[in-house]
A tleap script that builds the chain and sets N, CA, C and O, in Angstrom:
source leaprc.protein.ff14SB
mol = sequence {
  NMET THR ASN ASP LEU ARG MET MET ALA ASP
  LYS SER GLY ASP PRO GLU GLY GLU THR GLY
  VAL ILE THR LYS THR LYS PRO LYS THR GLN
  ARG PRO PRO LEU TYR LYS VAL LEU LEU LEU
  ASN ASP ASP TYR THR PRO MET GLU PHE VAL
  VAL HIE VAL LEU GLU ARG PHE PHE GLY MET
  SER HIE ALA HIE ALA PHE GLU ILE MET LEU
  VAL VAL HIE LYS LYS GLY VAL ALA VAL VAL
  GLY VAL PHE SER PHE GLU VAL ALA GLU THR
  LYS VAL ALA GLN VAL MET ASP PHE ALA ARG
  ARG HIE GLN HIE PRO LEU GLN CYS THR MET
  GLU LYS CGLU
}
set mol.1.N position { 202.581 -214.226 116.188 }
set mol.1.CA position { 202.348 -214.355 114.781 }
set mol.1.C position { 200.894 -214.681 114.497 }
set mol.1.O position { 200.357 -214.230 113.485 }
set mol.2.N position { 200.255 -215.431 115.333 }
set mol.2.CA position { 198.854 -215.737 115.128 }
set mol.2.C position { 197.994 -214.500 115.237 }
set mol.2.O position { 196.960 -214.422 114.572 }
set mol.3.N position { 198.373 -213.541 116.039 }
set mol.3.CA position { 197.626 -212.290 116.130 }
set mol.3.C position { 197.688 -211.520 114.816 }
set mol.3.O position { 196.700 -210.912 114.402 }
set mol.4.N position { 198.845 -211.544 114.163 }
set mol.4.CA position { 199.004 -210.856 112.891 }
set mol.4.C position { 198.072 -211.451 111.825 }
set mol.4.O position { 197.485 -210.712 111.034 }
set mol.5.N position { 197.936 -212.772 111.802 }
set mol.5.CA position { 197.058 -213.416 110.829 }
set mol.5.C position { 195.596 -213.055 111.081 }
set mol.5.O position { 194.829 -212.853 110.140 }
set mol.6.N position { 195.214 -212.976 112.359 }
set mol.6.CA position { 193.841 -212.600 112.690 }
set mol.6.C position { 193.562 -211.170 112.254 }
set mol.6.O position { 192.483 -210.869 111.744 }
set mol.7.N position { 194.522 -210.303 112.452 }
set mol.7.CA position { 194.338 -208.906 112.068 }
set mol.7.C position { 194.209 -208.777 110.554 }
set mol.7.O position { 193.430 -207.959 110.065 }
set mol.8.N position { 194.959 -209.572 109.820 }
set mol.8.CA position { 194.889 -209.534 108.367 }
set mol.8.C position { 193.529 -210.044 107.891 }
set mol.8.O position { 192.960 -209.506 106.941 }
set mol.9.N position { 193.004 -211.090 108.556 }
set mol.9.CA position { 191.696 -211.623 108.198 }
set mol.9.C position { 190.617 -210.604 108.479 }
set mol.9.O position { 189.662 -210.488 107.710 }
set mol.10.N position { 190.750 -209.852 109.578 }
set mol.10.CA position { 189.771 -208.831 109.914 }
set mol.10.C position { 189.787 -207.692 108.907 }
set mol.10.O position { 188.737 -207.123 108.611 }
set mol.11.N position { 190.952 -207.347 108.376 }
set mol.11.CA position { 191.075 -206.237 107.436 }
set mol.11.C position { 190.520 -206.582 106.054 }
set mol.11.O position { 190.218 -205.686 105.266 }
set mol.12.N position { 190.385 -207.876 105.757 }
set mol.12.CA position { 189.923 -208.264 104.426 }
set mol.12.C position { 188.466 -207.905 104.202 }
set mol.12.O position { 188.015 -207.898 103.056 }
set mol.13.N position { 187.714 -207.608 105.251 }
set mol.13.CA position { 186.321 -207.228 105.099 }
set mol.13.C position { 185.392 -208.418 105.123 }
set mol.13.O position { 184.175 -208.240 105.068 }
set mol.14.N position { 185.911 -209.603 105.200 }
set mol.14.CA position { 185.088 -210.803 105.257 }
set mol.14.C position { 185.320 -211.435 106.626 }
set mol.14.O position { 186.276 -212.190 106.800 }
set mol.15.N position { 184.453 -211.135 107.609 }
set mol.15.CA position { 184.715 -211.562 108.982 }
set mol.15.C position { 184.745 -213.071 109.163 }
set mol.15.O position { 185.394 -213.556 110.090 }
set mol.16.N position { 184.075 -213.817 108.324 }
set mol.16.CA position { 184.049 -215.268 108.503 }
set mol.16.C position { 185.029 -215.976 107.581 }
set mol.16.O position { 185.110 -217.205 107.596 }
set mol.17.N position { 185.760 -215.240 106.794 }
set mol.17.CA position { 186.752 -215.829 105.914 }
set mol.17.C position { 186.164 -216.490 104.675 }
set mol.17.O position { 186.861 -217.241 103.994 }
set mol.18.N position { 184.880 -216.224 104.363 }
set mol.18.CA position { 184.241 -216.820 103.181 }
set mol.18.C position { 184.333 -215.858 102.007 }
set mol.18.O position { 184.361 -214.641 102.188 }
set mol.19.N position { 184.379 -216.401 100.834 }
set mol.19.CA position { 184.381 -215.554 99.647 }
set mol.19.C position { 183.141 -215.859 98.829 }
set mol.19.O position { 182.683 -217.001 98.791 }
set mol.20.N position { 182.602 -214.854 98.184 }
set mol.20.CA position { 181.406 -215.019 97.350 }
set mol.20.C position { 181.726 -214.678 95.910 }
set mol.20.O position { 182.699 -213.981 95.623 }
set mol.21.N position { 180.914 -215.167 95.027 }
set mol.21.CA position { 181.088 -214.882 93.608 }
set mol.21.C position { 179.889 -214.075 93.146 }
set mol.21.O position { 178.741 -214.472 93.345 }
set mol.22.N position { 180.164 -212.960 92.539 }
set mol.22.CA position { 179.093 -212.129 91.998 }
set mol.22.C position { 178.877 -212.542 90.555 }
set mol.22.O position { 179.808 -212.546 89.750 }
set mol.23.N position { 177.659 -212.881 90.243 }
set mol.23.CA position { 177.359 -213.273 88.861 }
set mol.23.C position { 176.443 -212.232 88.246 }
set mol.23.O position { 175.540 -211.708 88.898 }
set mol.24.N position { 176.693 -211.948 86.998 }
set mol.24.CA position { 175.843 -211.035 86.249 }
set mol.24.C position { 175.045 -211.851 85.249 }
set mol.24.O position { 175.588 -212.715 84.560 }
set mol.25.N position { 173.754 -211.570 85.175 }
set mol.25.CA position { 172.940 -212.267 84.183 }
set mol.25.C position { 172.944 -211.435 82.907 }
set mol.25.O position { 172.738 -210.222 82.933 }
set mol.26.N position { 173.178 -212.100 81.820 }
set mol.26.CA position { 173.172 -211.410 80.532 }
set mol.26.C position { 171.724 -211.229 80.081 }
set mol.26.O position { 170.932 -212.169 80.145 }
set mol.27.N position { 171.380 -210.035 79.630 }
set mol.27.CA position { 170.019 -209.857 79.119 }
set mol.27.C position { 169.861 -210.620 77.805 }
set mol.27.O position { 170.769 -210.644 76.974 }
set mol.28.N position { 168.714 -211.232 77.636 }
set mol.28.CA position { 168.471 -211.964 76.394 }
set mol.28.C position { 168.180 -210.957 75.291 }
set mol.28.O position { 167.361 -210.051 75.444 }
set mol.29.N position { 168.873 -211.143 74.180 }
set mol.29.CA position { 168.628 -210.249 73.055 }
set mol.29.C position { 167.461 -210.795 72.245 }
set mol.29.O position { 167.354 -211.993 71.987 }
set mol.30.N position { 166.597 -209.873 71.856 }
set mol.30.CA position { 165.442 -210.263 71.057 }
set mol.30.C position { 165.783 -210.117 69.582 }
set mol.30.O position { 166.572 -209.258 69.189 }
set mol.31.N position { 165.174 -210.969 68.782 }
set mol.31.CA position { 165.351 -210.843 67.339 }
set mol.31.C position { 164.579 -209.617 66.879 }
set mol.31.O position { 163.502 -209.327 67.401 }
set mol.32.N position { 165.120 -208.896 65.908 }
set mol.32.CA position { 164.396 -207.717 65.429 }
set mol.32.C position { 163.103 -208.145 64.740 }
set mol.32.O position { 163.036 -209.224 64.152 }
set mol.33.N position { 162.081 -207.302 64.813 }
set mol.33.CA position { 160.822 -207.653 64.153 }
set mol.33.C position { 161.002 -207.743 62.641 }
set mol.33.O position { 161.842 -207.053 62.063 }
set mol.34.N position { 160.215 -208.586 62.020 }
set mol.34.CA position { 160.279 -208.748 60.568 }
set mol.34.C position { 159.098 -208.039 59.917 }
set mol.34.O position { 158.052 -207.836 60.533 }
set mol.35.N position { 159.295 -207.674 58.666 }
set mol.35.CA position { 158.287 -206.937 57.913 }
set mol.35.C position { 157.993 -207.636 56.595 }
set mol.35.O position { 158.896 -208.063 55.876 }
set mol.36.N position { 156.698 -207.741 56.300 }
set mol.36.CA position { 156.260 -208.325 55.027 }
set mol.36.C position { 156.253 -207.225 53.973 }
set mol.36.O position { 155.771 -206.119 54.217 }
set mol.37.N position { 156.788 -207.538 52.813 }
set mol.37.CA position { 156.711 -206.625 51.675 }
set mol.37.C position { 155.560 -207.119 50.806 }
set mol.37.O position { 155.516 -208.282 50.408 }
set mol.38.N position { 154.635 -206.211 50.523 }
set mol.38.CA position { 153.416 -206.552 49.787 }
set mol.38.C position { 153.388 -205.837 48.448 }
set mol.38.O position { 153.770 -204.672 48.340 }
set mol.39.N position { 152.934 -206.546 47.441 }
set mol.39.CA position { 152.742 -205.968 46.119 }
set mol.39.C position { 151.236 -205.879 45.891 }
set mol.39.O position { 150.513 -206.851 46.107 }
set mol.40.N position { 150.769 -204.714 45.455 }
set mol.40.CA position { 149.335 -204.474 45.284 }
set mol.40.C position { 148.961 -204.459 43.800 }
set mol.40.O position { 149.723 -203.997 42.951 }
set mol.41.N position { 147.793 -204.967 43.523 }
set mol.41.CA position { 147.304 -205.017 42.149 }
set mol.41.C position { 146.770 -203.658 41.711 }
set mol.41.O position { 146.265 -202.887 42.527 }
set mol.42.N position { 146.887 -203.377 40.433 }
set mol.42.CA position { 146.227 -202.225 39.821 }
set mol.42.C position { 145.777 -202.642 38.430 }
set mol.42.O position { 146.146 -203.712 37.945 }
set mol.43.N position { 144.997 -201.812 37.804 }
set mol.43.CA position { 144.430 -202.167 36.494 }
set mol.43.C position { 145.300 -201.736 35.321 }
set mol.43.O position { 144.899 -201.911 34.170 }
set mol.44.N position { 146.477 -201.177 35.580 }
set mol.44.CA position { 147.260 -200.597 34.502 }
set mol.44.C position { 148.644 -201.206 34.305 }
set mol.44.O position { 149.135 -201.265 33.178 }
set mol.45.N position { 149.275 -201.657 35.376 }
set mol.45.CA position { 150.627 -202.192 35.252 }
set mol.45.C position { 150.598 -203.532 34.532 }
set mol.45.O position { 149.871 -204.434 34.949 }
set mol.46.N position { 151.373 -203.685 33.461 }
set mol.46.CA position { 151.392 -204.955 32.722 }
set mol.46.C position { 151.918 -206.107 33.591 }
set mol.46.O position { 152.799 -205.920 34.431 }
set mol.47.N position { 151.368 -207.273 33.371 }
set mol.47.CA position { 151.769 -208.456 34.123 }
set mol.47.C position { 153.257 -208.758 33.926 }
set mol.47.O position { 153.940 -209.170 34.864 }
set mol.48.N position { 153.747 -208.553 32.723 }
set mol.48.CA position { 155.161 -208.808 32.435 }
set mol.48.C position { 156.069 -207.917 33.273 }
set mol.48.O position { 157.139 -208.338 33.711 }
set mol.49.N position { 155.626 -206.671 33.491 }
set mol.49.CA position { 156.412 -205.747 34.305 }
set mol.49.C position { 156.484 -206.233 35.751 }
set mol.49.O position { 157.542 -206.170 36.378 }
set mol.50.N position { 155.364 -206.714 36.276 }
set mol.50.CA position { 155.327 -207.238 37.642 }
set mol.50.C position { 156.260 -208.440 37.777 }
set mol.50.O position { 156.990 -208.554 38.762 }
set mol.51.N position { 156.237 -209.327 36.799 }
set mol.51.CA position { 157.130 -210.487 36.807 }
set mol.51.C position { 158.586 -210.013 36.810 }
set mol.51.O position { 159.412 -210.542 37.553 }
set mol.52.N position { 158.893 -209.023 35.984 }
set mol.52.CA position { 160.256 -208.488 35.920 }
set mol.52.C position { 160.681 -207.908 37.273 }
set mol.52.O position { 161.811 -208.129 37.710 }
set mol.53.N position { 159.799 -207.177 37.932 }
set mol.53.CA position { 160.090 -206.592 39.254 }
set mol.53.C position { 160.390 -207.700 40.265 }
set mol.53.O position { 161.342 -207.596 41.039 }
set mol.54.N position { 159.590 -208.744 40.258 }
set mol.54.CA position { 159.787 -209.847 41.208 }
set mol.54.C position { 161.111 -210.564 40.970 }
set mol.54.O position { 161.789 -210.964 41.917 }
set mol.55.N position { 161.469 -210.722 39.721 }
set mol.55.CA position { 162.752 -211.362 39.397 }
set mol.55.C position { 163.921 -210.462 39.802 }
set mol.55.O position { 164.890 -210.916 40.411 }
set mol.56.N position { 163.812 -209.198 39.455 }
set mol.56.CA position { 164.928 -208.265 39.657 }
set mol.56.C position { 165.165 -207.903 41.125 }
set mol.56.O position { 166.305 -207.919 41.588 }
set mol.57.N position { 164.104 -207.578 41.856 }
set mol.57.CA position { 164.277 -207.061 43.215 }
set mol.57.C position { 164.105 -208.115 44.312 }
set mol.57.O position { 164.499 -207.892 45.457 }
set mol.58.N position { 163.525 -209.247 43.965 }
set mol.58.CA position { 163.289 -210.266 44.988 }
set mol.58.C position { 163.952 -211.596 44.651 }
set mol.58.O position { 163.778 -212.582 45.367 }
set mol.59.N position { 164.716 -211.621 43.554 }
set mol.59.CA position { 165.517 -212.788 43.204 }
set mol.59.C position { 164.720 -214.038 42.889 }
set mol.59.O position { 165.215 -215.152 43.062 }
set mol.60.N position { 163.492 -213.865 42.429 }
set mol.60.CA position { 162.650 -215.027 42.125 }
set mol.60.C position { 162.961 -215.570 40.739 }
set mol.60.O position { 163.384 -214.844 39.840 }
set mol.61.N position { 162.739 -216.864 40.598 }
set mol.61.CA position { 162.834 -217.465 39.262 }
set mol.61.C position { 161.649 -216.960 38.442 }
set mol.61.O position { 160.687 -216.422 38.990 }
set mol.62.N position { 161.730 -217.136 37.143 }
set mol.62.CA position { 160.634 -216.673 36.287 }
set mol.62.C position { 159.321 -217.389 36.648 }
set mol.62.O position { 158.265 -216.759 36.712 }
set mol.63.N position { 159.395 -218.696 36.881 }
set mol.63.CA position { 158.185 -219.468 37.203 }
set mol.63.C position { 157.567 -219.010 38.527 }
set mol.63.O position { 156.350 -218.852 38.626 }
set mol.64.N position { 158.408 -218.797 39.537 }
set mol.64.CA position { 157.901 -218.358 40.841 }
set mol.64.C position { 157.338 -216.945 40.748 }
set mol.64.O position { 156.287 -216.654 41.318 }
set mol.65.N position { 158.035 -216.068 40.032 }
set mol.65.CA position { 157.563 -214.691 39.850 }
set mol.65.C position { 156.216 -214.679 39.132 }
set mol.65.O position { 155.339 -213.882 39.466 }
set mol.66.N position { 156.055 -215.557 38.153 }
set mol.66.CA position { 154.790 -215.639 37.419 }
set mol.66.C position { 153.652 -216.076 38.348 }
set mol.66.O position { 152.546 -215.538 38.283 }
set mol.67.N position { 153.935 -217.057 39.214 }
set mol.67.CA position { 152.919 -217.524 40.177 }
set mol.67.C position { 152.506 -216.403 41.132 }
set mol.67.O position { 151.318 -216.211 41.390 }
set mol.68.N position { 153.475 -215.673 41.649 }
set mol.68.CA position { 153.171 -214.577 42.580 }
set mol.68.C position { 152.403 -213.470 41.864 }
set mol.68.O position { 151.470 -212.896 42.426 }
set mol.69.N position { 152.788 -213.173 40.643 }
set mol.69.CA position { 152.075 -212.156 39.860 }
set mol.69.C position { 150.608 -212.544 39.709 }
set mol.69.O position { 149.731 -211.684 39.800 }
set mol.70.N position { 150.329 -213.829 39.478 }
set mol.70.CA position { 148.935 -214.273 39.350 }
set mol.70.C position { 148.177 -214.123 40.664 }
set mol.70.O position { 146.991 -213.791 40.663 }
set mol.71.N position { 148.851 -214.364 41.776 }
set mol.71.CA position { 148.214 -214.158 43.088 }
set mol.71.C position { 147.861 -212.681 43.262 }
set mol.71.O position { 146.756 -212.347 43.690 }
set mol.72.N position { 148.799 -211.806 42.928 }
set mol.72.CA position { 148.542 -210.365 43.015 }
set mol.72.C position { 147.360 -210.005 42.122 }
set mol.72.O position { 146.472 -209.257 42.531 }
set mol.73.N position { 147.353 -210.529 40.925 }
set mol.73.CA position { 146.295 -210.223 39.954 }
set mol.73.C position { 144.925 -210.710 40.436 }
set mol.73.O position { 143.935 -209.989 40.315 }
set mol.74.N position { 144.864 -211.917 40.974 }
set mol.74.CA position { 143.580 -212.509 41.367 }
set mol.74.C position { 143.097 -212.059 42.741 }
set mol.74.O position { 141.903 -211.832 42.937 }
set mol.75.N position { 144.023 -211.928 43.695 }
set mol.75.CA position { 143.623 -211.590 45.070 }
set mol.75.C position { 143.801 -210.117 45.414 }
set mol.75.O position { 143.299 -209.651 46.437 }
set mol.76.N position { 144.512 -209.387 44.565 }
set mol.76.CA position { 144.695 -207.964 44.812 }
set mol.76.C position { 145.949 -207.612 45.593 }
set mol.76.O position { 146.377 -206.458 45.594 }
set mol.77.N position { 146.539 -208.592 46.255 }
set mol.77.CA position { 147.750 -208.349 47.040 }
set mol.77.C position { 148.463 -209.677 47.268 }
set mol.77.O position { 147.829 -210.732 47.307 }
set mol.78.N position { 149.783 -209.618 47.420 }
set mol.78.CA position { 150.555 -210.821 47.746 }
set mol.78.C position { 151.800 -210.417 48.519 }
set mol.78.O position { 152.382 -209.359 48.283 }
set mol.79.N position { 152.192 -211.275 49.443 }
set mol.79.CA position { 153.458 -211.087 50.158 }
set mol.79.C position { 154.565 -211.568 49.231 }
set mol.79.O position { 154.545 -212.704 48.757 }
set mol.80.N position { 155.533 -210.688 48.978 }
set mol.80.CA position { 156.627 -211.054 48.067 }
set mol.80.C position { 157.936 -211.289 48.801 }
set mol.80.O position { 158.934 -211.660 48.184 }
set mol.81.N position { 157.942 -211.077 50.117 }
set mol.81.CA position { 159.134 -211.349 50.913 }
set mol.81.C position { 158.957 -210.871 52.344 }
set mol.81.O position { 158.098 -210.039 52.636 }
set mol.82.N position { 159.780 -211.406 53.226 }
set mol.82.CA position { 159.776 -211.010 54.641 }
set mol.82.C position { 161.212 -210.676 55.016 }
set mol.82.O position { 162.118 -211.491 54.840 }
set mol.83.N position { 161.410 -209.460 55.540 }
set mol.83.CA position { 162.755 -208.946 55.764 }
set mol.83.C position { 162.825 -208.138 57.053 }
set mol.83.O position { 161.803 -207.856 57.680 }
set mol.84.N position { 164.044 -207.771 57.441 }
set mol.84.CA position { 164.221 -206.815 58.537 }
set mol.84.C position { 163.674 -205.468 58.056 }
set mol.84.O position { 163.444 -205.279 56.861 }
set mol.85.N position { 163.469 -204.546 58.978 }
set mol.85.CA position { 162.885 -203.254 58.626 }
set mol.85.C position { 163.672 -202.547 57.525 }
set mol.85.O position { 163.093 -202.081 56.543 }
set mol.86.N position { 164.981 -202.470 57.689 }
set mol.86.CA position { 165.813 -201.726 56.739 }
set mol.86.C position { 165.773 -202.342 55.344 }
set mol.86.O position { 165.683 -201.625 54.347 }
set mol.87.N position { 165.840 -203.655 55.274 }
set mol.87.CA position { 165.814 -204.334 53.973 }
set mol.87.C position { 164.437 -204.156 53.329 }
set mol.87.O position { 164.351 -203.861 52.137 }
set mol.88.N position { 163.369 -204.329 54.098 }
set mol.88.CA position { 162.016 -204.169 53.563 }
set mol.88.C position { 161.810 -202.744 53.051 }
set mol.88.O position { 161.260 -202.539 51.969 }
set mol.89.N position { 162.250 -201.777 53.826 }
set mol.89.CA position { 162.108 -200.376 53.435 }
set mol.89.C position { 162.848 -200.092 52.132 }
set mol.89.O position { 162.342 -199.377 51.268 }
set mol.90.N position { 164.031 -200.647 51.997 }
set mol.90.CA position { 164.826 -200.460 50.779 }
set mol.90.C position { 164.144 -201.100 49.580 }
set mol.90.O position { 164.080 -200.500 48.508 }
set mol.91.N position { 163.633 -202.317 49.755 }
set mol.91.CA position { 162.971 -203.015 48.641 }
set mol.91.C position { 161.738 -202.230 48.180 }
set mol.91.O position { 161.515 -202.073 46.979 }
set mol.92.N position { 160.942 -201.740 49.129 }
set mol.92.CA position { 159.754 -200.955 48.780 }
set mol.92.C position { 160.163 -199.720 47.979 }
set mol.92.O position { 159.563 -199.417 46.947 }
set mol.93.N position { 161.175 -199.016 48.452 }
set mol.93.CA position { 161.632 -197.809 47.750 }
set mol.93.C position { 162.148 -198.139 46.351 }
set mol.93.O position { 161.869 -197.407 45.401 }
set mol.94.N position { 162.893 -199.225 46.218 }
set mol.94.CA position { 163.427 -199.618 44.910 }
set mol.94.C position { 162.298 -199.932 43.924 }
set mol.94.O position { 162.324 -199.487 42.776 }
set mol.95.N position { 161.315 -200.697 44.380 }
set mol.95.CA position { 160.199 -201.082 43.502 }
set mol.95.C position { 159.394 -199.848 43.098 }
set mol.95.O position { 159.052 -199.678 41.928 }
set mol.96.N position { 159.095 -198.993 44.069 }
set mol.96.CA position { 158.297 -197.800 43.767 }
set mol.96.C position { 159.035 -196.873 42.791 }
set mol.96.O position { 158.427 -196.328 41.870 }
set mol.97.N position { 160.326 -196.702 42.994 }
set mol.97.CA position { 161.121 -195.853 42.111 }
set mol.97.C position { 161.184 -196.441 40.698 }
set mol.97.O position { 161.030 -195.724 39.709 }
set mol.98.N position { 161.411 -197.744 40.621 }
set mol.98.CA position { 161.490 -198.422 39.331 }
set mol.98.C position { 160.158 -198.311 38.572 }
set mol.98.O position { 160.139 -198.052 37.369 }
set mol.99.N position { 159.058 -198.508 39.287 }
set mol.99.CA position { 157.732 -198.407 38.654 }
set mol.99.C position { 157.476 -196.980 38.161 }
set mol.99.O position { 156.973 -196.787 37.055 }
set mol.100.N position { 157.819 -195.990 38.972 }
set mol.100.CA position { 157.618 -194.595 38.573 }
set mol.100.C position { 158.449 -194.249 37.347 }
set mol.100.O position { 157.974 -193.572 36.436 }
set mol.101.N position { 159.707 -194.721 37.329 }
set mol.101.CA position { 160.580 -194.428 36.188 }
set mol.101.C position { 160.051 -195.041 34.899 }
set mol.101.O position { 160.320 -194.531 33.812 }
set mol.102.N position { 159.302 -196.129 35.014 }
set mol.102.CA position { 158.722 -196.771 33.838 }
set mol.102.C position { 157.253 -196.398 33.660 }
set mol.102.O position { 156.538 -197.018 32.873 }
set mol.103.N position { 156.814 -195.390 34.388 }
set mol.103.CA position { 155.465 -194.817 34.282 }
set mol.103.C position { 154.357 -195.838 34.530 }
set mol.103.O position { 153.362 -195.894 33.808 }
set mol.104.N position { 154.562 -196.643 35.575 }
set mol.104.CA position { 153.536 -197.605 35.988 }
set mol.104.C position { 153.084 -197.256 37.408 }
set mol.104.O position { 153.899 -196.837 38.231 }
set mol.105.N position { 151.791 -197.425 37.698 }
set mol.105.CA position { 151.272 -197.089 39.036 }
set mol.105.C position { 151.416 -198.223 40.062 }
set mol.105.O position { 150.721 -198.225 41.079 }
set mol.106.N position { 152.286 -199.160 39.810 }
set mol.106.CA position { 152.475 -200.299 40.715 }
set mol.106.C position { 152.759 -199.810 42.135 }
set mol.106.O position { 153.581 -198.916 42.339 }
set mol.107.N position { 152.086 -200.391 43.093 }
set mol.107.CA position { 152.271 -200.029 44.497 }
set mol.107.C position { 152.897 -201.171 45.272 }
set mol.107.O position { 152.545 -202.337 45.089 }
set mol.108.N position { 153.826 -200.818 46.138 }
set mol.108.CA position { 154.505 -201.781 46.994 }
set mol.108.C position { 154.516 -201.173 48.395 }
set mol.108.O position { 154.788 -199.984 48.564 }
set mol.109.N position { 154.221 -201.991 49.385 }
set mol.109.CA position { 154.176 -201.487 50.751 }
set mol.109.C position { 154.741 -202.542 51.702 }
set mol.109.O position { 155.092 -203.647 51.289 }
set mol.110.N position { 154.821 -202.182 52.967 }
set mol.110.CA position { 155.338 -203.128 53.962 }
set mol.110.C position { 154.502 -203.020 55.226 }
set mol.110.O position { 153.930 -201.974 55.531 }
set mol.111.N position { 154.447 -204.132 55.955 }
set mol.111.CA position { 153.765 -204.118 57.245 }
set mol.111.C position { 154.446 -205.089 58.181 }
set mol.111.O position { 155.052 -206.070 57.749 }
set mol.112.N position { 154.341 -204.809 59.458 }
set mol.112.CA position { 154.982 -205.648 60.472 }
set mol.112.C position { 154.347 -207.018 60.472 }
set mol.112.O position { 153.127 -207.158 60.382 }
set mol.113.N position { 155.196 -208.031 60.573 }
set mol.113.CA position { 154.696 -209.412 60.535 }
set mol.113.C position { 154.026 -209.763 61.843 }
set mol.113.O position { 153.540 -210.882 62.006 }
savepdb mol mol.pdb
quit
């Protein structure tokens, strides 16, 4: 009977009778890159329209939208939000379409953070 046990141990493929554990390392997932949405100043779009855009498409309060509009007016550009690529792209398209429909040359763009 002892010979049978030895033969079974030999057939297991582990000559010393030890067992090992195979571990897999999980790859670390990276956060997707973020994109800044920028509003650019022009000499024609009314300030009230810019405030309305900031309230409507970026969910800002009237006071915050007014502050950002002044930054755009004085510095020529302001970051109005930071989003994933898809969200930033959608916001830019919405603002540009809305401005065109109201015949304003307002420009909105995005860049990688």
